[in-house]
mmCIF file as Biopython writes it, N, C-alpha, C and O atoms, coordinates in Angstrom:
data_model
#
loop_
_atom_site.group_PDB
_atom_site.id
_atom_site.type_symbol
_atom_site.label_atom_id
_atom_site.label_alt_id
_atom_site.label_comp_id
_atom_site.label_asym_id
_atom_site.label_entity_id
_atom_site.label_seq_id
_atom_site.pdbx_PDB_ins_code
_atom_site.Cartn_x
_atom_site.Cartn_y
_atom_site.Cartn_z
_atom_site.occupancy
_atom_site.B_iso_or_equiv
_atom_site.auth_seq_id
_atom_site.auth_asym_id
_atom_site.pdbx_PDB_model_num
ATOM 1   N N  . MET A ? 1  ? 22.667 1.482   -99.285  1.0 0.0 1  A 1 
ATOM 2   C CA . MET A ? 1  ? 23.210 0.311   -100.319 1.0 0.0 1  A 1 
ATOM 3   C C  . MET A ? 1  ? 24.587 0.063   -99.799  1.0 0.0 1  A 1 
ATOM 4   O O  . MET A ? 1  ? 25.325 0.986   -99.457  1.0 0.0 1  A 1 
ATOM 5   N N  . ALA A ? 2  ? 24.879 -1.033  -99.752  1.0 0.0 2  A 1 
ATOM 6   C CA . ALA A ? 2  ? 26.244 -1.507  -99.395  1.0 0.0 2  A 1 
ATOM 7   C C  . ALA A ? 2  ? 27.020 -1.975  -100.669 1.0 0.0 2  A 1 
ATOM 8   O O  . ALA A ? 2  ? 26.501 -2.155  -101.770 1.0 0.0 2  A 1 
ATOM 9   N N  . LEU A ? 3  ? 28.340 -2.147  -100.360 1.0 0.0 3  A 1 
ATOM 10  C CA . LEU A ? 3  ? 29.173 -2.769  -101.582 1.0 0.0 3  A 1 
ATOM 11  C C  . LEU A ? 3  ? 29.428 -4.150  -101.284 1.0 0.0 3  A 1 
ATOM 12  O O  . LEU A ? 3  ? 29.165 -4.633  -100.183 1.0 0.0 3  A 1 
ATOM 13  N N  . PHE A ? 4  ? 29.924 -4.788  -102.215 1.0 0.0 4  A 1 
ATOM 14  C CA . PHE A ? 4  ? 30.627 -6.311  -102.056 1.0 0.0 4  A 1 
ATOM 15  C C  . PHE A ? 4  ? 31.902 -6.284  -102.984 1.0 0.0 4  A 1 
ATOM 16  O O  . PHE A ? 4  ? 32.175 -5.444  -103.842 1.0 0.0 4  A 1 
ATOM 17  N N  . ILE A ? 5  ? 32.542 -7.284  -102.649 1.0 0.0 5  A 1 
ATOM 18  C CA . ILE A ? 5  ? 33.646 -7.651  -103.145 1.0 0.0 5  A 1 
ATOM 19  C C  . ILE A ? 5  ? 33.580 -8.918  -104.046 1.0 0.0 5  A 1 
ATOM 20  O O  . ILE A ? 5  ? 33.337 -9.971  -103.456 1.0 0.0 5  A 1 
ATOM 21  N N  . SER A ? 6  ? 33.750 -8.961  -105.310 1.0 0.0 6  A 1 
ATOM 22  C CA . SER A ? 6  ? 33.536 -10.027 -106.269 1.0 0.0 6  A 1 
ATOM 23  C C  . SER A ? 6  ? 34.775 -11.019 -106.147 1.0 0.0 6  A 1 
ATOM 24  O O  . SER A ? 6  ? 35.803 -10.716 -105.543 1.0 0.0 6  A 1 
ATOM 25  N N  . ASP A ? 7  ? 34.567 -12.228 -106.783 1.0 0.0 7  A 1 
ATOM 26  C CA . ASP A ? 7  ? 35.566 -13.283 -106.762 1.0 0.0 7  A 1 
ATOM 27  C C  . ASP A ? 7  ? 36.841 -12.699 -107.519 1.0 0.0 7  A 1 
ATOM 28  O O  . ASP A ? 7  ? 37.912 -13.288 -107.370 1.0 0.0 7  A 1 
ATOM 29  N N  . GLU A ? 8  ? 36.773 -11.605 -108.296 1.0 0.0 8  A 1 
ATOM 30  C CA . GLU A ? 8  ? 38.016 -11.197 -108.933 1.0 0.0 8  A 1 
ATOM 31  C C  . GLU A ? 8  ? 39.025 -10.479 -107.975 1.0 0.0 8  A 1 
ATOM 32  O O  . GLU A ? 8  ? 40.078 -10.024 -108.422 1.0 0.0 8  A 1 
ATOM 33  N N  . CYS A ? 9  ? 38.729 -10.393 -106.801 1.0 0.0 9  A 1 
ATOM 34  C CA . CYS A ? 9  ? 39.550 -9.928  -105.737 1.0 0.0 9  A 1 
ATOM 35  C C  . CYS A ? 9  ? 40.971 -10.593 -105.700 1.0 0.0 9  A 1 
ATOM 36  O O  . CYS A ? 9  ? 41.033 -11.820 -105.622 1.0 0.0 9  A 1 
ATOM 37  N N  . ILE A ? 10 ? 42.155 -9.813  -105.754 1.0 0.0 10 A 1 
ATOM 38  C CA . ILE A ? 10 ? 43.430 -10.543 -105.743 1.0 0.0 10 A 1 
ATOM 39  C C  . ILE A ? 10 ? 44.035 -10.426 -104.336 1.0 0.0 10 A 1 
ATOM 40  O O  . ILE A ? 10 ? 45.246 -10.587 -104.186 1.0 0.0 10 A 1 
ATOM 41  N N  . ASN A ? 11 ? 43.250 -10.158 -103.332 1.0 0.0 11 A 1 
ATOM 42  C CA . ASN A ? 11 ? 43.793 -10.143 -102.034 1.0 0.0 11 A 1 
ATOM 43  C C  . ASN A ? 11 ? 44.957 -9.302  -101.696 1.0 0.0 11 A 1 
ATOM 44  O O  . ASN A ? 11 ? 45.890 -9.667  -100.980 1.0 0.0 11 A 1 
ATOM 45  N N  . CYS A ? 12 ? 44.824 -8.015  -102.329 1.0 0.0 12 A 1 
ATOM 46  C CA . CYS A ? 12 ? 45.986 -7.188  -102.128 1.0 0.0 12 A 1 
ATOM 47  C C  . CYS A ? 12 ? 45.912 -6.410  -100.696 1.0 0.0 12 A 1 
ATOM 48  O O  . CYS A ? 12 ? 46.863 -5.838  -100.164 1.0 0.0 12 A 1 
ATOM 49  N N  . ALA A ? 13 ? 44.730 -6.496  -100.237 1.0 0.0 13 A 1 
ATOM 50  C CA . ALA A ? 13 ? 44.491 -5.787  -98.884  1.0 0.0 13 A 1 
ATOM 51  C C  . ALA A ? 13 ? 44.398 -4.264  -98.838  1.0 0.0 13 A 1 
ATOM 52  O O  . ALA A ? 13 ? 44.192 -3.721  -97.752  1.0 0.0 13 A 1 
ATOM 53  N N  . ILE A ? 14 ? 44.540 -3.528  -99.971  1.0 0.0 14 A 1 
ATOM 54  C CA . ILE A ? 14 ? 44.675 -2.281  -100.010 1.0 0.0 14 A 1 
ATOM 55  C C  . ILE A ? 14 ? 43.357 -1.541  -99.397  1.0 0.0 14 A 1 
ATOM 56  O O  . ILE A ? 14 ? 43.408 -0.576  -98.635  1.0 0.0 14 A 1 
ATOM 57  N N  . CYS A ? 15 ? 42.185 -2.160  -99.861  1.0 0.0 15 A 1 
ATOM 58  C CA . CYS A ? 15 ? 40.926 -1.758  -99.421  1.0 0.0 15 A 1 
ATOM 59  C C  . CYS A ? 15 ? 40.739 -1.666  -97.936  1.0 0.0 15 A 1 
ATOM 60  O O  . CYS A ? 15 ? 40.196 -0.673  -97.451  1.0 0.0 15 A 1 
ATOM 61  N N  . GLU A ? 16 ? 41.148 -2.617  -97.223  1.0 0.0 16 A 1 
ATOM 62  C CA . GLU A ? 16 ? 40.875 -2.853  -95.907  1.0 0.0 16 A 1 
ATOM 63  C C  . GLU A ? 16 ? 41.078 -1.625  -95.023  1.0 0.0 16 A 1 
ATOM 64  O O  . GLU A ? 16 ? 40.251 -1.235  -94.198  1.0 0.0 16 A 1 
ATOM 65  N N  . ALA A ? 17 ? 42.334 -1.014  -95.288  1.0 0.0 17 A 1 
ATOM 66  C CA . ALA A ? 17 ? 42.846 0.062   -94.436  1.0 0.0 17 A 1 
ATOM 67  C C  . ALA A ? 17 ? 42.105 1.326   -94.853  1.0 0.0 17 A 1 
ATOM 68  O O  . ALA A ? 17 ? 42.162 2.263   -94.056  1.0 0.0 17 A 1 
ATOM 69  N N  . GLU A ? 18 ? 41.407 1.497   -96.004  1.0 0.0 18 A 1 
ATOM 70  C CA . GLU A ? 18 ? 40.620 2.614   -96.468  1.0 0.0 18 A 1 
ATOM 71  C C  . GLU A ? 18 ? 39.270 2.790   -95.883  1.0 0.0 18 A 1 
ATOM 72  O O  . GLU A ? 18 ? 38.738 3.900   -95.866  1.0 0.0 18 A 1 
ATOM 73  N N  . CYS A ? 19 ? 38.723 1.775   -95.423  1.0 0.0 19 A 1 
ATOM 74  C CA . CYS A ? 19 ? 37.338 1.765   -94.912  1.0 0.0 19 A 1 
ATOM 75  C C  . CYS A ? 19 ? 37.310 2.445   -93.640  1.0 0.0 19 A 1 
ATOM 76  O O  . CYS A ? 19 ? 38.014 2.037   -92.716  1.0 0.0 19 A 1 
ATOM 77  N N  . PRO A ? 20 ? 36.439 3.604   -93.495  1.0 0.0 20 A 1 
ATOM 78  C CA . PRO A ? 20 ? 36.345 4.341   -92.244  1.0 0.0 20 A 1 
ATOM 79  C C  . PRO A ? 20 ? 35.366 3.500   -91.238  1.0 0.0 20 A 1 
ATOM 80  O O  . PRO A ? 20 ? 35.418 3.751   -90.034  1.0 0.0 20 A 1 
ATOM 81  N N  . ASN A ? 21 ? 34.580 2.619   -91.677  1.0 0.0 21 A 1 
ATOM 82  C CA . ASN A ? 21 ? 33.753 1.846   -90.681  1.0 0.0 21 A 1 
ATOM 83  C C  . ASN A ? 21 ? 34.320 0.449   -90.342  1.0 0.0 21 A 1 
ATOM 84  O O  . ASN A ? 21 ? 33.703 -0.330  -89.615  1.0 0.0 21 A 1 
ATOM 85  N N  . ASN A ? 22 ? 35.451 0.179   -90.864  1.0 0.0 22 A 1 
ATOM 86  C CA . ASN A ? 22 ? 36.084 -1.272  -90.607  1.0 0.0 22 A 1 
ATOM 87  C C  . ASN A ? 22 ? 35.146 -2.306  -91.038  1.0 0.0 22 A 1 
ATOM 88  O O  . ASN A ? 22 ? 34.898 -3.266  -90.307  1.0 0.0 22 A 1 
ATOM 89  N N  . ALA A ? 23 ? 34.561 -2.142  -92.303  1.0 0.0 23 A 1 
ATOM 90  C CA . ALA A ? 23 ? 33.503 -3.103  -92.707  1.0 0.0 23 A 1 
ATOM 91  C C  . ALA A ? 23 ? 34.304 -4.145  -93.575  1.0 0.0 23 A 1 
ATOM 92  O O  . ALA A ? 23 ? 33.747 -5.199  -93.883  1.0 0.0 23 A 1 
ATOM 93  N N  . ILE A ? 24 ? 35.495 -3.905  -93.948  1.0 0.0 24 A 1 
ATOM 94  C CA . ILE A ? 24 ? 36.275 -4.874  -94.885  1.0 0.0 24 A 1 
ATOM 95  C C  . ILE A ? 24 ? 37.186 -5.803  -94.116  1.0 0.0 24 A 1 
ATOM 96  O O  . ILE A ? 24 ? 37.984 -5.369  -93.285  1.0 0.0 24 A 1 
ATOM 97  N N  . PHE A ? 25 ? 37.056 -7.112  -94.407  1.0 0.0 25 A 1 
ATOM 98  C CA . PHE A ? 25 ? 37.748 -7.993  -93.692  1.0 0.0 25 A 1 
ATOM 99  C C  . PHE A ? 25 ? 38.300 -9.200  -94.596  1.0 0.0 25 A 1 
ATOM 100 O O  . PHE A ? 25 ? 37.784 -9.412  -95.694  1.0 0.0 25 A 1 
ATOM 101 N N  . SER A ? 26 ? 39.238 -9.898  -94.171  1.0 0.0 26 A 1 
ATOM 102 C CA . SER A ? 26 ? 39.865 -11.001 -95.020  1.0 0.0 26 A 1 
ATOM 103 C C  . SER A ? 26 ? 38.706 -12.179 -94.907  1.0 0.0 26 A 1 
ATOM 104 O O  . SER A ? 26 ? 38.388 -12.532 -93.771  1.0 0.0 26 A 1 
ATOM 105 N N  . GLY A ? 27 ? 38.172 -12.694 -95.856  1.0 0.0 27 A 1 
ATOM 106 C CA . GLY A ? 27 ? 37.354 -13.806 -95.894  1.0 0.0 27 A 1 
ATOM 107 C C  . GLY A ? 27 ? 38.133 -15.060 -96.165  1.0 0.0 27 A 1 
ATOM 108 O O  . GLY A ? 27 ? 39.362 -15.062 -96.222  1.0 0.0 27 A 1 
ATOM 109 N N  . GLU A ? 28 ? 37.343 -16.189 -96.340  1.0 0.0 28 A 1 
ATOM 110 C CA . GLU A ? 28 ? 37.932 -17.526 -96.703  1.0 0.0 28 A 1 
ATOM 111 C C  . GLU A ? 28 ? 38.723 -17.445 -97.900  1.0 0.0 28 A 1 
ATOM 112 O O  . GLU A ? 28 ? 39.875 -17.877 -97.879  1.0 0.0 28 A 1 
ATOM 113 N N  . GLN A ? 29 ? 38.148 -16.853 -99.124  1.0 0.0 29 A 1 
ATOM 114 C CA . GLN A ? 29 ? 38.803 -16.861 -100.343 1.0 0.0 29 A 1 
ATOM 115 C C  . GLN A ? 29 ? 39.339 -15.583 -100.733 1.0 0.0 29 A 1 
ATOM 116 O O  . GLN A ? 29 ? 40.391 -15.545 -101.370 1.0 0.0 29 A 1 
ATOM 117 N N  . HIS A ? 30 ? 38.673 -14.448 -100.391 1.0 0.0 30 A 1 
ATOM 118 C CA . HIS A ? 30 ? 39.120 -13.022 -100.695 1.0 0.0 30 A 1 
ATOM 119 C C  . HIS A ? 30 ? 38.491 -12.132 -99.606  1.0 0.0 30 A 1 
ATOM 120 O O  . HIS A ? 30 ? 37.810 -12.557 -98.673  1.0 0.0 30 A 1 
ATOM 121 N N  . TYR A ? 31 ? 38.822 -10.764 -99.854  1.0 0.0 31 A 1 
ATOM 122 C CA . TYR A ? 31 ? 38.224 -9.920  -98.911  1.0 0.0 31 A 1 
ATOM 123 C C  . TYR A ? 31 ? 36.780 -9.741  -99.184  1.0 0.0 31 A 1 
ATOM 124 O O  . TYR A ? 31 ? 36.286 -9.852  -100.306 1.0 0.0 31 A 1 
ATOM 125 N N  . GLU A ? 32 ? 36.082 -9.438  -98.026  1.0 0.0 32 A 1 
ATOM 126 C CA . GLU A ? 32 ? 34.640 -9.366  -97.982  1.0 0.0 32 A 1 
ATOM 127 C C  . GLU A ? 32 ? 34.343 -8.092  -97.372  1.0 0.0 32 A 1 
ATOM 128 O O  . GLU A ? 32 ? 35.235 -7.515  -96.750  1.0 0.0 32 A 1 
ATOM 129 N N  . ILE A ? 33 ? 33.010 -7.507  -97.495  1.0 0.0 33 A 1 
ATOM 130 C CA . ILE A ? 33 ? 32.520 -6.384  -96.932  1.0 0.0 33 A 1 
ATOM 131 C C  . ILE A ? 33 ? 31.316 -6.765  -96.034  1.0 0.0 33 A 1 
ATOM 132 O O  . ILE A ? 33 ? 30.413 -7.480  -96.469  1.0 0.0 33 A 1 
ATOM 133 N N  . ASP A ? 34 ? 31.320 -6.307  -94.862  1.0 0.0 34 A 1 
ATOM 134 C CA . ASP A ? 34 ? 30.176 -6.468  -94.035  1.0 0.0 34 A 1 
ATOM 135 C C  . ASP A ? 34 ? 28.957 -5.523  -94.325  1.0 0.0 34 A 1 
ATOM 136 O O  . ASP A ? 34 ? 29.004 -4.393  -93.841  1.0 0.0 34 A 1 
ATOM 137 N N  . PRO A ? 35 ? 28.029 -5.836  -94.963  1.0 0.0 35 A 1 
ATOM 138 C CA . PRO A ? 35 ? 26.970 -4.937  -95.423  1.0 0.0 35 A 1 
ATOM 139 C C  . PRO A ? 35 ? 26.180 -4.184  -94.354  1.0 0.0 35 A 1 
ATOM 140 O O  . PRO A ? 35 ? 25.490 -3.194  -94.597  1.0 0.0 35 A 1 
ATOM 141 N N  . GLU A ? 36 ? 26.370 -4.837  -92.935  1.0 0.0 36 A 1 
ATOM 142 C CA . GLU A ? 36 ? 25.702 -4.121  -91.918  1.0 0.0 36 A 1 
ATOM 143 C C  . GLU A ? 36 ? 26.590 -2.983  -91.478  1.0 0.0 36 A 1 
ATOM 144 O O  . GLU A ? 36 ? 26.140 -2.128  -90.715  1.0 0.0 36 A 1 
ATOM 145 N N  . ARG A ? 37 ? 27.872 -2.931  -91.940  1.0 0.0 37 A 1 
ATOM 146 C CA . ARG A ? 37 ? 28.778 -1.702  -91.521  1.0 0.0 37 A 1 
ATOM 147 C C  . ARG A ? 37 ? 29.006 -0.827  -92.677  1.0 0.0 37 A 1 
ATOM 148 O O  . ARG A ? 37 ? 29.412 0.319   -92.483  1.0 0.0 37 A 1 
ATOM 149 N N  . CYS A ? 38 ? 28.787 -1.249  -93.822  1.0 0.0 38 A 1 
ATOM 150 C CA . CYS A ? 38 ? 29.193 -0.440  -95.084  1.0 0.0 38 A 1 
ATOM 151 C C  . CYS A ? 38 ? 28.126 0.721   -95.326  1.0 0.0 38 A 1 
ATOM 152 O O  . CYS A ? 38 ? 26.926 0.463   -95.423  1.0 0.0 38 A 1 
ATOM 153 N N  . THR A ? 39 ? 28.570 1.848   -95.404  1.0 0.0 39 A 1 
ATOM 154 C CA . THR A ? 39 ? 27.851 2.988   -95.636  1.0 0.0 39 A 1 
ATOM 155 C C  . THR A ? 39 ? 28.134 3.663   -96.830  1.0 0.0 39 A 1 
ATOM 156 O O  . THR A ? 39 ? 27.627 4.762   -97.054  1.0 0.0 39 A 1 
ATOM 157 N N  . VAL A ? 40 ? 29.040 3.011   -97.769  1.0 0.0 40 A 1 
ATOM 158 C CA . VAL A ? 40 ? 29.619 3.588   -98.975  1.0 0.0 40 A 1 
ATOM 159 C C  . VAL A ? 40 ? 30.143 4.845   -98.748  1.0 0.0 40 A 1 
ATOM 160 O O  . VAL A ? 40 ? 29.992 5.765   -99.552  1.0 0.0 40 A 1 
ATOM 161 N N  . CYS A ? 41 ? 30.842 4.965   -97.548  1.0 0.0 41 A 1 
ATOM 162 C CA . CYS A ? 41 ? 31.615 6.199   -97.127  1.0 0.0 41 A 1 
ATOM 163 C C  . CYS A ? 41 ? 30.649 7.367   -96.942  1.0 0.0 41 A 1 
ATOM 164 O O  . CYS A ? 41 ? 31.210 8.445   -96.747  1.0 0.0 41 A 1 
ATOM 165 N N  . GLN A ? 42 ? 29.534 7.378   -96.958  1.0 0.0 42 A 1 
ATOM 166 C CA . GLN A ? 42 ? 28.695 8.484   -96.787  1.0 0.0 42 A 1 
ATOM 167 C C  . GLN A ? 42 ? 28.871 9.128   -95.342  1.0 0.0 42 A 1 
ATOM 168 O O  . GLN A ? 42 ? 28.865 8.406   -94.345  1.0 0.0 42 A 1 
ATOM 169 N N  . GLY A ? 43 ? 29.006 10.324  -95.270  1.0 0.0 43 A 1 
ATOM 170 C CA . GLY A ? 43 ? 29.445 11.065  -94.038  1.0 0.0 43 A 1 
ATOM 171 C C  . GLY A ? 43 ? 30.957 11.162  -93.720  1.0 0.0 43 A 1 
ATOM 172 O O  . GLY A ? 43 ? 31.389 11.843  -92.790  1.0 0.0 43 A 1 
ATOM 173 N N  . PHE A ? 44 ? 31.689 10.471  -94.513  1.0 0.0 44 A 1 
ATOM 174 C CA . PHE A ? 44 ? 33.128 10.344  -94.413  1.0 0.0 44 A 1 
ATOM 175 C C  . PHE A ? 44 ? 33.780 11.093  -95.931  1.0 0.0 44 A 1 
ATOM 176 O O  . PHE A ? 44 ? 34.457 12.120  -95.881  1.0 0.0 44 A 1 
ATOM 177 N N  . PHE A ? 45 ? 33.526 10.561  -96.916  1.0 0.0 45 A 1 
ATOM 178 C CA . PHE A ? 45 ? 33.949 10.910  -98.163  1.0 0.0 45 A 1 
ATOM 179 C C  . PHE A ? 45 ? 33.052 10.902  -99.181  1.0 0.0 45 A 1 
ATOM 180 O O  . PHE A ? 45 ? 32.101 10.129  -99.066  1.0 0.0 45 A 1 
ATOM 181 N N  . PRO A ? 46 ? 33.150 11.740  -100.378 1.0 0.0 46 A 1 
ATOM 182 C CA . PRO A ? 46 ? 32.299 11.912  -101.452 1.0 0.0 46 A 1 
ATOM 183 C C  . PRO A ? 46 ? 32.067 10.666  -102.205 1.0 0.0 46 A 1 
ATOM 184 O O  . PRO A ? 46 ? 31.001 10.512  -102.801 1.0 0.0 46 A 1 
ATOM 185 N N  . THR A ? 47 ? 32.993 9.761   -102.222 1.0 0.0 47 A 1 
ATOM 186 C CA . THR A ? 47 ? 33.140 8.510   -102.927 1.0 0.0 47 A 1 
ATOM 187 C C  . THR A ? 47 ? 33.531 7.341   -102.099 1.0 0.0 47 A 1 
ATOM 188 O O  . THR A ? 47 ? 34.226 7.593   -101.115 1.0 0.0 47 A 1 
ATOM 189 N N  . PRO A ? 48 ? 33.200 6.094   -102.330 1.0 0.0 48 A 1 
ATOM 190 C CA . PRO A ? 48 ? 33.638 4.952   -101.544 1.0 0.0 48 A 1 
ATOM 191 C C  . PRO A ? 48 ? 35.231 4.770   -101.773 1.0 0.0 48 A 1 
ATOM 192 O O  . PRO A ? 48 ? 35.710 4.447   -102.860 1.0 0.0 48 A 1 
ATOM 193 N N  . GLN A ? 49 ? 35.886 4.986   -100.762 1.0 0.0 49 A 1 
ATOM 194 C CA . GLN A ? 49 ? 37.318 4.878   -100.669 1.0 0.0 49 A 1 
ATOM 195 C C  . GLN A ? 49 ? 37.899 3.477   -101.113 1.0 0.0 49 A 1 
ATOM 196 O O  . GLN A ? 49 ? 38.982 3.386   -101.690 1.0 0.0 49 A 1 
ATOM 197 N N  . CYS A ? 50 ? 37.137 2.440   -100.817 1.0 0.0 50 A 1 
ATOM 198 C CA . CYS A ? 50 ? 37.608 1.183   -101.269 1.0 0.0 50 A 1 
ATOM 199 C C  . CYS A ? 50 ? 37.672 0.962   -102.778 1.0 0.0 50 A 1 
ATOM 200 O O  . CYS A ? 50 ? 38.592 0.360   -103.331 1.0 0.0 50 A 1 
ATOM 201 N N  . GLN A ? 51 ? 36.717 1.450   -103.341 1.0 0.0 51 A 1 
ATOM 202 C CA . GLN A ? 51 ? 36.528 1.536   -104.783 1.0 0.0 51 A 1 
ATOM 203 C C  . GLN A ? 51 ? 37.571 2.285   -105.477 1.0 0.0 51 A 1 
ATOM 204 O O  . GLN A ? 51 ? 37.985 1.900   -106.570 1.0 0.0 51 A 1 
ATOM 205 N N  . GLU A ? 52 ? 38.060 3.430   -104.850 1.0 0.0 52 A 1 
ATOM 206 C CA . GLU A ? 52 ? 39.058 4.406   -105.335 1.0 0.0 52 A 1 
ATOM 207 C C  . GLU A ? 52 ? 40.430 3.641   -105.396 1.0 0.0 52 A 1 
ATOM 208 O O  . GLU A ? 52 ? 41.189 3.836   -106.346 1.0 0.0 52 A 1 
ATOM 209 N N  . VAL A ? 53 ? 40.728 2.825   -104.444 1.0 0.0 53 A 1 
ATOM 210 C CA . VAL A ? 53 ? 42.048 2.306   -104.421 1.0 0.0 53 A 1 
ATOM 211 C C  . VAL A ? 53 ? 42.121 0.922   -104.989 1.0 0.0 53 A 1 
ATOM 212 O O  . VAL A ? 53 ? 43.212 0.374   -105.144 1.0 0.0 53 A 1 
ATOM 213 N N  . CYS A ? 54 ? 40.990 0.341   -105.305 1.0 0.0 54 A 1 
ATOM 214 C CA . CYS A ? 54 ? 40.919 -1.102  -105.770 1.0 0.0 54 A 1 
ATOM 215 C C  . CYS A ? 54 ? 41.628 -1.202  -107.205 1.0 0.0 54 A 1 
ATOM 216 O O  . CYS A ? 54 ? 41.077 -0.625  -108.143 1.0 0.0 54 A 1 
ATOM 217 N N  . PRO A ? 55 ? 42.792 -1.887  -107.422 1.0 0.0 55 A 1 
ATOM 218 C CA . PRO A ? 55 ? 43.490 -2.126  -108.646 1.0 0.0 55 A 1 
ATOM 219 C C  . PRO A ? 55 ? 42.768 -2.973  -109.566 1.0 0.0 55 A 1 
ATOM 220 O O  . PRO A ? 55 ? 43.153 -2.905  -110.733 1.0 0.0 55 A 1 
ATOM 221 N N  . VAL A ? 56 ? 41.784 -3.777  -109.303 1.0 0.0 56 A 1 
ATOM 222 C CA . VAL A ? 56 ? 41.038 -4.503  -110.261 1.0 0.0 56 A 1 
ATOM 223 C C  . VAL A ? 56 ? 39.761 -4.210  -110.366 1.0 0.0 56 A 1 
ATOM 224 O O  . VAL A ? 56 ? 39.068 -4.872  -111.139 1.0 0.0 56 A 1 
ATOM 225 N N  . ASP A ? 57 ? 39.232 -3.215  -109.650 1.0 0.0 57 A 1 
ATOM 226 C CA . ASP A ? 57 ? 37.905 -2.840  -109.774 1.0 0.0 57 A 1 
ATOM 227 C C  . ASP A ? 57 ? 36.838 -3.978  -109.532 1.0 0.0 57 A 1 
ATOM 228 O O  . ASP A ? 57 ? 35.953 -4.237  -110.347 1.0 0.0 57 A 1 
ATOM 229 N N  . CYS A ? 58 ? 37.001 -4.587  -108.407 1.0 0.0 58 A 1 
ATOM 230 C CA . CYS A ? 58 ? 36.204 -5.891  -108.116 1.0 0.0 58 A 1 
ATOM 231 C C  . CYS A ? 58 ? 35.097 -5.357  -106.937 1.0 0.0 58 A 1 
ATOM 232 O O  . CYS A ? 58 ? 34.328 -6.184  -106.447 1.0 0.0 58 A 1 
ATOM 233 N N  . ILE A ? 59 ? 35.062 -4.171  -106.580 1.0 0.0 59 A 1 
ATOM 234 C CA . ILE A ? 59 ? 34.113 -3.677  -105.492 1.0 0.0 59 A 1 
ATOM 235 C C  . ILE A ? 59 ? 33.028 -3.161  -106.180 1.0 0.0 59 A 1 
ATOM 236 O O  . ILE A ? 59 ? 33.184 -2.227  -106.966 1.0 0.0 59 A 1 
ATOM 237 N N  . LEU A ? 60 ? 31.831 -3.714  -105.952 1.0 0.0 60 A 1 
ATOM 238 C CA . LEU A ? 60 ? 30.731 -3.279  -106.761 1.0 0.0 60 A 1 
ATOM 239 C C  . LEU A ? 60 ? 29.504 -2.973  -105.782 1.0 0.0 60 A 1 
ATOM 240 O O  . LEU A ? 60 ? 29.569 -3.311  -104.600 1.0 0.0 60 A 1 
ATOM 241 N N  . PRO A ? 61 ? 28.461 -2.368  -106.274 1.0 0.0 61 A 1 
ATOM 242 C CA . PRO A ? 61 ? 27.215 -2.137  -105.518 1.0 0.0 61 A 1 
ATOM 243 C C  . PRO A ? 61 ? 26.475 -3.527  -105.227 1.0 0.0 61 A 1 
ATOM 244 O O  . PRO A ? 61 ? 26.462 -4.382  -106.112 1.0 0.0 61 A 1 
ATOM 245 N N  . MET A ? 62 ? 25.924 -3.732  -104.121 1.0 0.0 62 A 1 
ATOM 246 C CA . MET A ? 62 ? 25.260 -4.929  -103.865 1.0 0.0 62 A 1 
ATOM 247 C C  . MET A ? 62 ? 23.739 -4.746  -104.444 1.0 0.0 62 A 1 
ATOM 248 O O  . MET A ? 62 ? 22.991 -3.781  -104.280 1.0 0.0 62 A 1 
ATOM 249 N N  . LEU A ? 63 ? 23.532 -5.810  -105.081 1.0 0.0 63 A 1 
ATOM 250 C CA . LEU A ? 63 ? 22.002 -5.702  -105.753 1.0 0.0 63 A 1 
ATOM 251 C C  . LEU A ? 63 ? 20.899 -5.981  -104.650 1.0 0.0 63 A 1 
ATOM 252 O O  . LEU A ? 63 ? 21.093 -6.793  -103.745 1.0 0.0 63 A 1 
ATOM 253 N N  . ALA A ? 64 ? 19.839 -5.323  -104.773 1.0 0.0 64 A 1 
ATOM 254 C CA . ALA A ? 64 ? 18.811 -5.525  -103.686 1.0 0.0 64 A 1 
ATOM 255 C C  . ALA A ? 64 ? 18.089 -6.807  -103.812 1.0 0.0 64 A 1 
ATOM 256 O O  . ALA A ? 64 ? 17.220 -7.109  -102.995 1.0 0.0 64 A 1 
#
């Protein structure tokens, strides 16, 4: 299950540096997560690091 960044993103860029898979990038309107690269930090950290640092809680689980 990958994560995604909602339209509530304020483009602070804090999450980008936290991703161990380099799955987060600057999109046209806000930061985005490449679902092919997102592992929800499994194998690296016990919790998704991007969610831990996001000041507006806009990083959510992708629905199937």
